[in-house]
VOBA-1610 file (N, C-alpha, C; in pm, whole numbers, padded with zeros to 5 digits, always signed):
BEGIN
Met+15014+10584+07121Met+14910+10662+07053Met+14885+10790+07132Thr+14853+10892+07058Thr+14821+11018+07123Thr+14711+11088+07047Thr+14631+11167+07117Thr+14524+11240+07049Thr+14584+11360+06977Leu+14501+11420+06895Leu+14547+11533+06815Leu+14585+11652+06901Pro+14682+11732+06855Pro+14704+11863+06914Pro+14597+11958+06865Asp+14615+12086+06890Asp+14521+12188+06849Asp+14479+12167+06703Ala+14345+12152+06679Ala+14295+12118+06547Ala+14315+12229+06446Thr+14353+12347+06489Thr+14378+12454+06393Thr+14520+12448+06337Thr+14607+12368+06396Thr+14745+12360+06349Thr+14782+12224+06293Ser+14699+12123+06314Ser+14730+11988+06270Ser+14607+11925+06206Val+14633+11844+06104Val+14527+11775+06032Val+14557+11626+06033Val+14457+11546+06065Val+14469+11401+06052Val+14375+11355+05942Gly+14425+11272+05851Gly+14342+11223+05742Gly+14379+11081+05703Val+14293+11022+05622Val+14317+10888+05567Val+14362+10904+05424Ala+14477+10850+05391Ala+14535+10865+05257Ala+14549+10730+05190Tyr+14519+10726+05060Tyr+14549+10610+04976Tyr+14692+10625+04925Leu+14774+10523+04948Leu+14916+10529+04917Leu+14954+10457+04789Gly+14859+10388+04728Gly+14889+10301+04614Gly+14901+10157+04659Asp+14895+10065+04565Asp+14908+09921+04594Asp+14807+09875+04699Ala+14685+09930+04694Ala+14576+09893+04783Ala+14605+09923+04930Arg+14696+10019+04956Arg+14731+10053+05094Arg+14671+10188+05132Ile+14622+10195+05255Ile+14578+10322+05311Ile+14645+10342+05446Asp+14650+10468+05489Asp+14718+10499+05614Asp+14654+10622+05676Val+14654+10627+05809Val+14610+10747+05881Val+14732+10832+05908Arg+14730+10958+05861Arg+14848+11042+05867Arg+14816+11178+05927Glu+14917+11237+05991Glu+14905+11371+06047Glu+14992+11467+05966Ala+14940+11586+05941Ala+15014+11688+05868Ala+14981+11825+05924Ala+15062+11922+05889Ala+15035+12059+05933Ala+14916+12114+05855Ala+14833+12189+05926Ala+14717+12252+05862Ala+14763+12372+05779Glu+14701+12390+05663Glu+14729+12506+05580Glu+14609+12599+05581Pro+14630+12730+05587Pro+14517+12822+05584Pro+14451+12819+05447Pro+14324+12854+05441Pro+14257+12856+05310Pro+14316+12964+05220Ala+14332+12930+05094Ala+14382+13028+04997Ala+14269+13123+04958Ala+14301+13224+04882Ala+14199+13316+04834Ala+14090+13239+04759Gly+13966+13270+04792Gly+13854+13202+04727Gly+13817+13068+04787Gln+13889+13027+04893Gln+13861+12899+04958Gln+13797+12919+05094Val+13733+12813+05143Val+13692+12806+05284Val+13757+12684+05345Arg+13785+12690+05474Arg+13836+12574+05546Arg+13724+12518+05630Ile+13699+12390+05611Ile+13588+12322+05679Ile+13643+12226+05783Arg+13585+12233+05903Arg+13611+12129+06004Arg+13514+12015+05972Val+13567+11907+05921Val+13484+11797+05875Val+13424+11722+05993Ala+13297+11691+05984Ala+13228+11616+06089Ala+13216+11468+06051Tyr+13145+11439+05942Tyr+13122+11301+05899Tyr+13150+11287+05750Val+13198+11168+05714Val+13222+11134+05574Val+13164+10996+05546Gly+13087+10985+05438Gly+13035+10855+05397Gly+13132+10786+05302Leu+13143+10654+05316Leu+13226+10574+05225Leu+13138+10516+05116Cys+13189+10515+04993Cys+13107+10471+04881Cys+13186+10379+04788Gly+13120+10336+04681Gly+13181+10245+04586Gly+13301+10305+04515Thr+13298+10436+04489Thr+13412+10500+04425Thr+13535+10493+04515Asp+13515+10514+04646Asp+13626+10502+04741Asp+13683+10360+04739Leu+13595+10261+04730Leu+13642+10123+04720Leu+13726+10102+04595His+13682+10159+04483His+13759+10147+04359His+13898+10208+04376Ile+13903+10323+04444Ile+14033+10388+04466Ile+14124+10297+04547Val+14072+10246+04659Val+14153+10164+04750Val+14194+10033+04684His+14112+09981+04594His+14146+09858+04524His+14254+09880+04418Gly+14283+10006+04389Gly+14382+10034+04286Gly+14323+10047+04147Ala+14190+10039+04135Ala+14126+10043+04004Ala+14134+10179+03938Met+14170+10282+04015Met+14178+10417+03959Met+14321+10473+03966Asp+14418+10383+03974Asp+14558+10426+03987Asp+14605+10511+03869Ala+14548+10488+03752Ala+14589+10566+03635Ala+14539+10710+03644Arg+14444+10733+03734Arg+14383+10867+03745Arg+14430+10942+03867Val+14443+10876+03981Val+14471+10947+04105Val+14620+10966+04126Ser+14652+11071+04201Ser+14790+11096+04243Ser+14804+11058+04390Thr+14907+10984+04423Thr+14925+10938+04561Thr+15039+11014+04629Pro+15031+11029+04762Pro+14921+10987+04848Pro+14798+11076+04828Leu+14680+11015+04829Leu+14555+11087+04808Leu+14465+11073+04929Val+14431+11186+04991Val+14322+11187+05089Val+14193+11186+05008Phe+14114+11081+05023Phe+13995+11066+04940Phe+13869+11096+05021Gly+13754+11065+04965Gly+13627+11091+05033Gly+13559+11216+04980His+13427+11206+04953His+13355+11321+04898His+13212+11333+04949Glu+13166+11238+05029Glu+13032+11248+05090Glu+13052+11300+05232Met+13012+11425+05261Met+13054+11480+05389Met+12960+11586+05443Ser+12985+11619+05570Ser+12921+11733+05636Ser+13023+11794+05731Gly+13003+11921+05766Gly+13094+11986+05858Gly+13054+12130+05884Thr+13145+12205+05945Thr+13121+12347+05973Thr+13240+12429+05922Ile+13212+12551+05881Ile+13318+12637+05830Ile+13406+12683+05945Glu+13537+12662+05926Glu+13637+12694+06027Glu+13697+12833+06003Ser+13724+12866+05876Ser+13781+12996+05843Ser+13758+13025+05696Leu+13773+13153+05659Leu+13746+13198+05523Leu+13873+13254+05459Gly+13896+13219+05334Gly+14006+13277+05260Gly+13971+13416+05210Glu+14071+13483+05163Glu+14053+13619+05113Glu+13953+13622+04999Gly+13863+13720+05003Gly+13768+13740+04895Gly+13644+13656+04903Val+13628+13578+05009Val+13509+13492+05022Val+13398+13570+05093Asp+13284+13580+05027Asp+13168+13647+05085Asp+13052+13549+05093Gly+12954+13581+05178Gly+12832+13503+05186Gly+12837+13387+05282Trp+12949+13367+05349Trp+12962+13258+05446Trp+13017+13313+05576Leu+12982+13244+05686Leu+13029+13282+05819Leu+13097+13163+05885Val+13197+13191+05966Val+13256+13085+06048Val+13146+13023+06134Gly+13142+12891+06136Gly+13040+12819+06211Gly+12922+12774+06128Asp+12911+12822+06004Asp+12802+12776+05916Asp+12814+12625+05895Arg+12700+12557+05900Arg+12695+12412+05878Arg+12677+12388+05728Val+12765+12305+05670Val+12770+12294+05525Val+12801+12152+05480Thr+12777+12130+05352Thr+12831+12016+05281Thr+12901+12071+05157Val+12960+11983+05078Val+13037+12025+04961Val+12990+11947+04839Met+12959+12019+04732Met+12936+11956+04602Met+13073+11943+04536Pro+13132+11825+04532Pro+13277+11812+04504Pro+13313+11818+04356Leu+13262+11919+04287Leu+13290+11935+04145Leu+13349+12073+04120Asp+13463+12076+04055Asp+13529+12202+04022Asp+13555+12202+03873Trp+13481+12286+03798Trp+13490+12286+03653Trp+13567+12407+03603Asp+13611+12401+03476Asp+13694+12509+03423Asp+13612+12624+03366Gly+13487+12601+03330Gly+13401+12707+03280Gly+13427+12746+03136Thr+13522+12681+03069Thr+13560+12723+02934Thr+13545+12613+02829Cys+13533+12489+02868Cys+13525+12379+02772Cys+13387+12381+02703Pro+13369+12308+02592Pro+13240+12308+02523Pro+13122+12267+02613Ala+13144+12170+02701Ala+13034+12128+02789Ala+12994+12242+02882Cys+13092+12310+02939Cys+13062+12422+03029Cys+12992+12535+02954Val+13042+12568+02837Val+12983+12676+02758Val+12838+12642+02723Ala+12808+12513+02705Ala+12672+12470+02674Ala+12583+12463+02797Gly+12638+12494+02916Gly+12559+12493+03038Gly+12563+12365+03117His+12654+12276+03080His+12663+12146+03148His+12792+12139+03230Gln+12810+12236+03320Gln+12935+12245+03395Gln+12961+12122+03481His+12854+12055+03528His+12873+11939+03617His+12942+11823+03547Ile+12942+11823+03414Ile+13015+11720+03340Ile+13116+11786+03248Cys+13182+11886+03305Cys+13293+11955+03238Cys+13391+11854+03179Gln+13441+11885+03061Gln+13536+11795+02996Gln+13672+11792+03064Asn+13696+11885+03155Asn+13819+11889+03234Asn+13786+11893+03384Leu+13683+11820+03422Leu+13631+11827+03558Leu+13733+11778+03661Asp+13744+11854+03769Asp+13816+11810+03889Asp+13711+11757+03985Phe+13704+11624+03997Phe+13615+11566+04097Phe+13694+11561+04227Ile+13658+11650+04319Ile+13733+11665+04444Ile+13715+11539+04529Gly+13825+11486+04576Gly+13823+11359+04647Gly+13873+11245+04563Ile+13886+11272+04431Ile+13945+11175+04337Ile+14064+11241+04267Asp+14035+11352+04202Asp+14139+11423+04127Asp+14217+11522+04213Ser+14168+11552+04330Ser+14234+11642+04426Ser+14192+11599+04566Pro+14259+11649+04672Pro+14233+11598+04808Pro+14088+11609+04851Gly+14043+11504+04921Gly+13905+11493+04961Gly+13881+11514+05109Ala+13767+11462+05156Ala+13709+11501+05284Ala+13753+11418+05404Leu+13826+11308+05383Leu+13862+11222+05497Leu+13981+11281+05573Gln+13961+11402+05624Gln+14062+11472+05702Gln+13990+11570+05793Thr+14052+11600+05904Thr+13984+11681+06005Thr+13959+11823+05960Leu+14049+11879+05879Leu+14031+12013+05821Leu+14048+12001+05670Trp+13961+12070+05594Trp+13959+12052+05448Trp+13938+12187+05382Asn+14031+12226+05296Asn+14019+12350+05220Asn+13957+12321+05084Val+13848+12394+05053Val+13778+12373+04926Val+13740+12508+04865Pro+13718+12512+04733Pro+13669+12635+04672Pro+13534+12675+04732Ala+13518+12803+04761Ala+13393+12850+04820Ala+13274+12820+04729Ser+13298+12812+04599Ser+13190+12786+04504Ser+13130+12647+04519Thr+13200+12556+04586Thr+13150+12419+04602Thr+13069+12399+04729Val+13066+12499+04816Val+13002+12484+04947Val+12851+12501+04934Val+12776+12414+05003Val+12630+12416+05001Val+12580+12423+05145Ala+12491+12517+05173Ala+12439+12532+05309Ala+12344+12417+05344Leu+12342+12383+05473Leu+12254+12278+05522Leu+12132+12339+05591Pro+12017+12273+05582Pro+11901+12318+05659Pro+11934+12319+05807Pro+11882+12415+05884Pro+11921+12427+06025Pro+11884+12307+06110Asp+11783+12231+06070Asp+11738+12118+06152Asp+11792+11984+06103Leu+11890+11986+06014Leu+11946+11861+05961Leu+12072+11825+06038Ala+12070+11712+06108Ala+12186+11668+06187Ala+12305+11641+06095Leu+12425+11668+06146Leu+12544+11654+06063Leu+12568+11511+06017Glu+12534+11412+06102Glu+12556+11274+06058Glu+12461+11238+05943Val+12341+11294+05944Val+12247+11271+05834Val+12291+11350+05711Ala+12343+11469+05732Ala+12385+11554+05621Ala+12497+11494+05539Ala+12571+11397+05595Ala+12675+11330+05517Ala+12615+11248+05402Leu+12483+11231+05403Leu+12415+11158+05296Leu+12365+11250+05186Val+12390+11379+05196Val+12341+11471+05093Val+12399+11436+04956Glu+12529+11409+04948Glu+12591+11382+04818Glu+12530+11260+04749Pro+12522+11144+04813Pro+12460+11031+04742Pro+12311+11053+04714Thr+12243+11126+04803Thr+12103+11157+04775Thr+12091+11249+04655Ala+12186+11342+04639Ala+12186+11430+04521Ala+12206+11349+04393Val+12287+11243+04399Val+12301+11154+04284Val+12164+11098+04246Ala+12091+11051+04347Ala+11959+10993+04322Ala+11861+11096+04267Val+11863+11216+04323Val+11775+11323+04275Val+11804+11351+04127His+11932+11360+04093His+11970+11386+03954His+11926+11272+03863Asp+11945+11148+03907Asp+11906+11033+03826Asp+11756+11032+03799Val+11678+11056+03903Val+11532+11056+03888Val+11488+11171+03798Arg+11553+11283+03810Arg+11520+11398+03725Arg+11557+11368+03580Arg+11673+11306+03557Arg+11712+11268+03422Arg+11612+11170+03361Gly+11561+11080+03441Gly+11463+10983+03393Gly+11323+11037+03376Glu+11302+11163+03419Glu+11171+11228+03410Glu+11061+11143+03473Val+11092+11088+03589Val+10994+11008+03663Val+10877+11097+03704Ala+10756+11047+03685Ala+10635+11124+03713Ala+10545+11045+03809Pro+10452+11112+03878Pro+10358+11041+03966Pro+10284+10932+03889Gly+10272+10816+03951Gly+10203+10704+03889Gly+10290+10615+03803Asp+10413+10656+03773Asp+10501+10574+03692Asp+10534+10443+03763Arg+10558+10340+03683Arg+10614+10215+03734Arg+10764+10218+03706Val+10842+10203+03812Val+10987+10220+03803Val+11056+10092+03851Val+11153+10046+03776Val+11236+09931+03813Val+11377+09980+03839Val+11431+09944+03955Val+11569+09978+03991Val+11648+09848+03995Leu+11748+09837+03910Leu+11832+09718+03904Leu+11955+09740+03991Gly+11953+09685+04111Gly+12063+09700+04206Gly+12018+09769+04332Gly+12034+09700+04446Gly+11983+09750+04572Gly+12090+09801+04667Gly+12198+09860+04611Gly+12295+09927+04696Gly+12242+10061+04742Pro+12327+10140+04811Pro+12279+10269+04863Pro+12218+10359+04756Ile+12282+10372+04638Ile+12228+10459+04535Ile+12096+10405+04482Gly+12087+10274+04463Gly+11961+10216+04419Gly+11848+10242+04516Val+11876+10226+04644Val+11774+10251+04746Val+11736+10399+04750Leu+11833+10486+04734Leu+11804+10630+04733Leu+11722+10669+04611Ile+11753+10612+04494Ile+11672+10637+04375Ile+11528+10592+04400Ala+11513+10474+04459Ala+11379+10424+04488Ala+11305+10516+04584Ser+11375+10567+04685Ser+11312+10655+04784Ser+11268+10786+04721Val+11354+10845+04636Val+11319+10972+04571Val+11204+10951+04472Ala+11209+10842+04394Ala+11102+10816+04298Ala+10969+10791+04368Arg+10973+10718+04478Arg+10849+10691+04553Arg+10793+10820+04612His+10881+10910+04656His+10836+11038+04709His+10763+11119+04602Ile+10807+11109+04479Ile+10740+11178+04369Ile+10601+11120+04343Gly+10584+10994+04377Gly+10455+10928+04355Gly+10462+10809+04263Ala+10584+10763+04231Ala+10600+10645+04147Ala+10584+10518+04230Gln+10551+10409+04162Gln+10553+10276+04222Gln+10685+10211+04181Val+10756+10153+04277Val+10894+10113+04255Val+10917+09969+04298Val+10996+09897+04221Val+11048+09767+04262Val+11199+09769+04244Ile+11269+09707+04340Ile+11416+09696+04334Ile+11453+09550+04310Ala+11531+09525+04204Ala+11580+09391+04176Ala+11720+09378+04237Glu+11734+09291+04335Glu+11859+09275+04409Glu+11882+09126+04439Pro+11996+09069+04393Pro+12018+08926+04413Pro+12061+08887+04554Asp+12120+08978+04630Asp+12172+08943+04762Asp+12059+08940+04866Ala+12042+08825+04933Ala+11931+08809+05027Ala+11942+08902+05147Arg+12066+08922+05197Arg+12083+09011+05312Arg+12045+09154+05276Arg+12086+09194+05157Arg+12053+09331+05114Arg+11903+09345+05091Arg+11841+09243+05033Arg+11695+09250+05013Arg+11623+09263+05146Ala+11672+09195+05248Ala+11610+09205+05381Ala+11622+09347+05435Gln+11739+09411+05413Gln+11755+09550+05456Gln+11659+09642+05382Ile+11645+09618+05252Ile+11557+09703+05170Ile+11412+09682+05210Asp+11375+09558+05241Asp+11238+09531+05285Asp+11203+09611+05409Glu+11301+09629+05498Glu+11277+09708+05618Glu+11243+09853+05585Leu+11290+09900+05470Leu+11261+10036+05428Leu+11125+10048+05362Gly+11058+09936+05343Gly+10923+09940+05286Gly+10920+09934+05134His+11036+09904+05071His+11039+09895+04925His+11007+09752+04880Leu+10943+09740+04766Leu+10916+09610+04704Leu+11045+09561+04640Thr+11077+09433+04660Thr+11198+09376+04602Thr+11169+09245+04531Ile+11255+09212+04435Ile+11253+09080+04373Ile+11397+09030+04362Asp+11412+08898+04355Asp+11543+08835+04336Asp+11558+08804+04188Pro+11644+08874+04115Pro+11655+08851+03970Pro+11711+08714+03934Arg+11773+08647+04029Arg+11825+08513+04001Arg+11717+08407+04010Ala+11615+08433+04093Ala+11510+08334+04115Ala+11380+08371+04045Thr+11377+08486+03978Thr+11255+08536+03917Thr+11280+08572+03772Asp+11185+08540+03686Asp+11189+08588+03548Asp+11149+08735+03551Gln+11251+08823+03549Gln+11224+08965+03567Gln+11127+09019+03463Ala+11149+08982+03338Ala+11064+09036+03231Ala+10919+08994+03252Ala+10897+08867+03287Ala+10760+08820+03310Ala+10699+08889+03432Trp+10782+08905+03537Trp+10731+08969+03660Trp+10691+09113+03632Val+10776+09188+03560Val+10748+09329+03531Val+10628+09340+03437Thr+10618+09248+03341Thr+10503+09250+03250Thr+10372+09234+03328Lys+10370+09141+03422Lys+10250+09120+03504Lys+10224+09241+03594Trp+10330+09294+03656Trp+10319+09408+03749Trp+10265+09532+03679Thr+10294+09546+03552Thr+10254+09665+03475Thr+10135+09636+03382Ala+10066+09525+03406Ala+09949+09489+03324Ala+09985+09481+03176Gly+10102+09428+03147Gly+10143+09404+03010Gly+10218+09517+02944Ala+10231+09631+03010Ala+10289+09748+02945Ala+10441+09750+02948Gly+10500+09716+03061Gly+10643+09736+03085Gly+10664+09859+03170Ala+10784+09873+03225Ala+10813+09983+03317Ala+10828+10115+03242Asp+10783+10222+03306Asp+10802+10355+03250Asp+10950+10393+03248Val+11020+10363+03359Val+11162+10397+03370Val+11235+10280+03436Val+11350+10245+03381Val+11437+10142+03438Val+11571+10209+03470Phe+11617+10192+03593Phe+11748+10245+03634Phe+11845+10129+03648Glu+11955+10133+03574Glu+12060+10031+03588Glu+12164+10086+03684Val+12166+10031+03807Val+12251+10084+03913Val+12353+09980+03959Ser+12336+09856+03916Ser+12416+09747+03972Ser+12557+09739+03915Gly+12573+09776+03790Gly+12702+09756+03723Gly+12724+09615+03673Ala+12624+09530+03684Ala+12637+09390+03644Ala+12602+09373+03497Pro+12681+09295+03422Pro+12649+09271+03280Pro+12510+09215+03259Ser+12465+09125+03348Ser+12332+09065+03333Ser+12221+09168+03347Ala+12242+09267+03434Ala+12142+09372+03451Ala+12133+09460+03327Val+12248+09492+03268Val+12248+09571+03146Val+12175+09497+03035Ala+12204+09368+03022Ala+12141+09288+02918Ala+11989+09281+02935Ala+11945+09280+03060Ala+11801+09268+03088Ala+11727+09402+03078Ser+11798+09512+03095Ser+11733+09641+03117Ser+11638+09683+03006Thr+11679+09670+02881Thr+11595+09718+02772Thr+11471+09632+02752Gly+11473+09509+02802Gly+11357+09420+02792Gly+11253+09445+02899Leu+11280+09537+02992Leu+11187+09564+03102Leu+11108+09692+03081Ala+11151+09775+02986Ala+11087+09905+02967Ala+10970+09896+02869Lys+10874+09984+02886Lys+10756+09989+02800Lys+10790+10052+02665Val+10693+10050+02574Val+10706+10123+02449Val+10730+10272+02481Arg+10836+10326+02422Arg+10880+10462+02449Arg+10910+10487+02597Gly+10954+10382+02665Gly+11002+10395+02801Gly+11146+10443+02802Thr+11201+10453+02922Thr+11335+10510+02941Thr+11422+10415+03022Val+11545+10396+02978Val+11647+10324+03055Val+11755+10424+03091Val+11782+10438+03222Val+11882+10531+03271Val+12001+10452+03325Val+12118+10475+03268Val+12240+10407+03311Val+12306+10492+03418Val+12308+10441+03541Val+12363+10511+03656Val+12499+10453+03696Ala+12511+10322+03689Ala+12635+10254+03732Ala+12751+10290+03640Ile+12871+10288+03696Ile+12993+10307+03618Ile+13040+10169+03570His+13044+10150+03440His+13085+10022+03383His+13229+10036+03332Gly+13317+09958+03387Gly+13457+09966+03351Gly+13493+09895+03223Ala+13395+09826+03164Ala+13420+09752+03040Ala+13294+09761+02953Pro+13306+09743+02823Pro+13187+09743+02737Pro+13091+09631+02776Arg+12960+09659+02759Arg+12857+09561+02794Arg+12771+09530+02672Glu+12714+09410+02670Glu+12616+09376+02568Glu+12483+09441+02601Val+12424+09508+02503Val+12295+09574+02519Val+12201+09521+02411Asp+12079+09486+02450Asp+11980+09436+02354Asp+11922+09555+02278Leu+11989+09594+02170Leu+11946+09710+02094Leu+11820+09683+02011Lys+11787+09557+01989Lys+11661+09529+01920Lys+11544+09586+01998Gln+11551+09575+02132Gln+11443+09629+02215Gln+11440+09782+02207Val+11559+09844+02199Val+11564+09989+02185Val+11494+10031+02056Phe+11522+09960+01948Phe+11457+09987+01820Phe+11308+09954+01824Trp+11276+09835+01869Trp+11139+09783+01859Trp+11042+09865+01944Arg+11087+09908+02061Arg+10999+09982+02152Arg+11024+10133+02150Glu+11113+10177+02064Glu+11150+10319+02057Glu+11187+10372+02196Leu+11284+10305+02258Leu+11326+10341+02393Leu+11421+10459+02393Arg+11425+10528+02507Arg+11530+10627+02533Arg+11634+10562+02623Leu+11759+10571+02585Leu+11870+10520+02665Leu+11954+10640+02708Leu+11957+10668+02840Leu+12019+10789+02893Leu+12131+10755+02991Gly+12231+10840+02997Gly+12329+10834+03104Gly+12296+10937+03210Ala+12332+10909+03333Ala+12312+11003+03443Ala+12439+11003+03527Arg+12507+11118+03529Arg+12637+11127+03595Arg+12637+11243+03695Val+12679+11219+03813Val+12690+11314+03923Val+12563+11396+03942Tyr+12571+11531+03943Tyr+12459+11613+03990Tyr+12486+11759+03959Glu+12381+11839+03976Glu+12392+11984+03967Glu+12357+12044+04103Arg+12379+12172+04119Arg+12358+12235+04250Arg+12213+12222+04296Thr+12119+12233+04203Thr+11978+12219+04241Thr+11951+12080+04298Asp+12021+11978+04249Asp+12005+11843+04302Asp+12056+11836+04447Phe+12169+11904+04473Phe+12223+11906+04609Phe+12126+11973+04705Glu+12073+12086+04664Glu+11980+12160+04750Glu+11853+12080+04776Ala+11801+12015+04671Ala+11682+11932+04688Ala+11710+11814+04780Ala+11829+11753+04766Ala+11865+11639+04850Ala+11869+11677+04997Ala+11927+11793+05028Ala+11933+11838+05167Ala+11792+11855+05224Glu+11701+11909+05145Glu+11564+11929+05192Glu+11492+11796+05211Leu+11516+11699+05122Leu+11454+11567+05136Leu+11502+11498+05263Leu+11630+11510+05293Leu+11684+11449+05415Leu+11627+11518+05538Ala+11618+11651+05535Ala+11563+11725+05649Ala+11416+11690+05672Ala+11345+11658+05564Ala+11202+11624+05576Ala+11179+11478+05613Gly+11286+11400+05621Gly+11272+11259+05659Gly+11228+11170+05546Val+11234+11218+05422Val+11195+11136+05308Val+11292+11020+05289Val+11421+11045+05313Val+11523+10941+05301Val+11543+10875+05437Pro+11525+10743+05448Pro+11535+10674+05576Pro+11680+10657+05621Ser+11742+10765+05662Ser+11885+10763+05692Ser+11919+10668+05805Glu+11831+10655+05904Glu+11862+10570+06020Glu+11871+10423+05983Leu+11806+10384+05873Leu+11814+10246+05829Leu+11922+10226+05722Leu+11958+10332+05653Leu+12064+10321+05552Leu+12201+10310+05615Val+12224+10384+05723Val+12357+10388+05786Val+12371+10269+05880Thr+12462+10179+05846Thr+12483+10058+05925Thr+12572+10084+06046Ala+12675+10170+06029Ala+12771+10192+06137Ala+12839+10327+06119Ile+12892+10378+06230Ile+12974+10499+06230Ile+13106+10463+06295Val+13218+10490+06227Val+13349+10448+06274Val+13443+10569+06279Pro+13553+10561+06357Pro+13654+10668+06354Pro+13743+10656+06231Leu+13829+10754+06210Leu+13923+10748+06098Leu+14005+10620+06099Thr+14042+10577+06219Thr+14124+10456+06230Thr+14047+10329+06195Gly+13914+10340+06177Gly+13833+10223+06145Gly+13798+10212+05997Val+13862+10294+05913Val+13825+10296+05771Val+13857+10165+05702Arg+13973+10107+05728Arg+14010+09981+05663Arg+13908+09872+05694Ala+13871+09857+05820Ala+13773+09755+05858Ala+13637+09787+05796Ala+13605+09916+05784Ala+13478+09955+05723Ala+13472+09911+05577Phe+13583+09928+05505Phe+13586+09883+05366Phe+13567+09731+05357Asp+13624+09659+05449Asp+13606+09513+05450Asp+13457+09478+05468Asp+13390+09548+05559Asp+13247+09522+05582Asp+13164+09556+05458Leu+13195+09667+05393Leu+13121+09705+05273Leu+13145+09604+05161Glu+13268+09560+05146Glu+13302+09467+05039Glu+13236+09332+05059Gln+13222+09291+05183Gln+13163+09161+05214Gln+13011+09167+05227Gly+12952+09284+05203Gly+12807+09298+05210Gly+12751+09299+05350Arg+12837+09328+05450Arg+12790+09331+05589Arg+12733+09467+05628Ala+12737+09563+05536Ala+12689+09697+05568Ala+12630+09760+05442Met+12530+09848+05460Met+12473+09923+05350Met+12552+10052+05329Lys+12567+10131+05434Lys+12640+10258+05428Lys+12711+10277+05561Ile+12839+10315+05556Ile+12918+10341+05676Ile+12966+10484+05672Leu+12951+10554+05785Leu+13001+10689+05800Leu+13127+10688+05885Val+13215+10782+05855Val+13336+10801+05935Val+13316+10927+06019Asp+13331+10912+06151Asp+13321+11026+06243Asp+13458+11092+06248Val+13478+11187+06159Val+13610+11248+06144Val+13647+11334+06265Ala+13549+11396+06325Ala+13575+11491+06434Ala+13574+11424+06572Gly+13537+11298+06579Gly+13515+11235+06708Gly+13637+11172+06770Ala+13616+11106+06882Ala+13723+11037+06953Ala+13772+10917+06870Gly+13892+10876+06894Gly+13948+10761+06826Gly+14027+10793+06701Asn+14032+10923+06667Asn+14111+10964+06550Asn+14252+11000+06596Glu+14336+10899+06600Glu+14467+10912+06661Glu+14575+10863+06565Val+14694+10912+06582Val+14807+10864+06502Val+14921+10826+06595Ala+15004+10735+06546Ala+15119+10692+06626Ala+15225+10801+06627Val+15293+10816+06741Val+15404+10912+06754Val+15527+10840+06807
//
């Protein structure tokens, strides 16, 4: 094993090779093209989408070998031709969406869900590499007092900000979050910051214990009649907003029965198969059923400010920080429920390749 040579000439990254295989690889660094910036990546968060990639569930979409990862922080290393407004050394994160600007969704002002969207880190190379070239338009500045390891949580926090905004959560609302993974906890944190009262329904006892440490109210949906509990909690009304974050068929089936008359159900989880939905409740209570996908730039900027202000309990969300060579073991821990969120220290010691 040997450490990296000069980081301006060599890049080490984690690549998905297909067939559930990943590898740490070294390659020559490429200068940023016109309109790009090159970022020296500091930290990358691992998420459920990355797990789907490594499991092979997205093989029909991704091209291999794929350097994946999209939750990140770093500093600008160099600027491509024509890039203005940024300086070498600026501390940044990346909103990993590159849209075409011409499709009907873009023309209607919904560029974040472009019909031909390039989700960087899935459809094109991502952040799990020491140097990363990205379009300058995707770069987002970080608050000066936000540590880089915390800033790696901006992307998932932006998801939560967007979800809460889509649900139009207001002060005093009663909010139910179905699923206590990182996104569920972040949604609960953002909603509580607005002034909502929140409960998280999570079946895993270890995860509920972690969430309890964050000060959130939790229930076990396997041991509790959720509808009866929510009815009592809301004095018979039902929840103002229900977020389905778990991806579980049982949560989808339950969701519409938890919302109040003219309440809102927000679907956040990615469901790979059709689910049964109790549409009688949608009709009977005149519910709104909404989807919430990714984020807009304002969500990213708000997320960075929330993290800098300490609204998001990052120190309790992050279970471990590992080197690039520890990514495989990190996925095992996430899959087995031994961790809430794991960061990869891309710039640190231990990022080595065999020679």
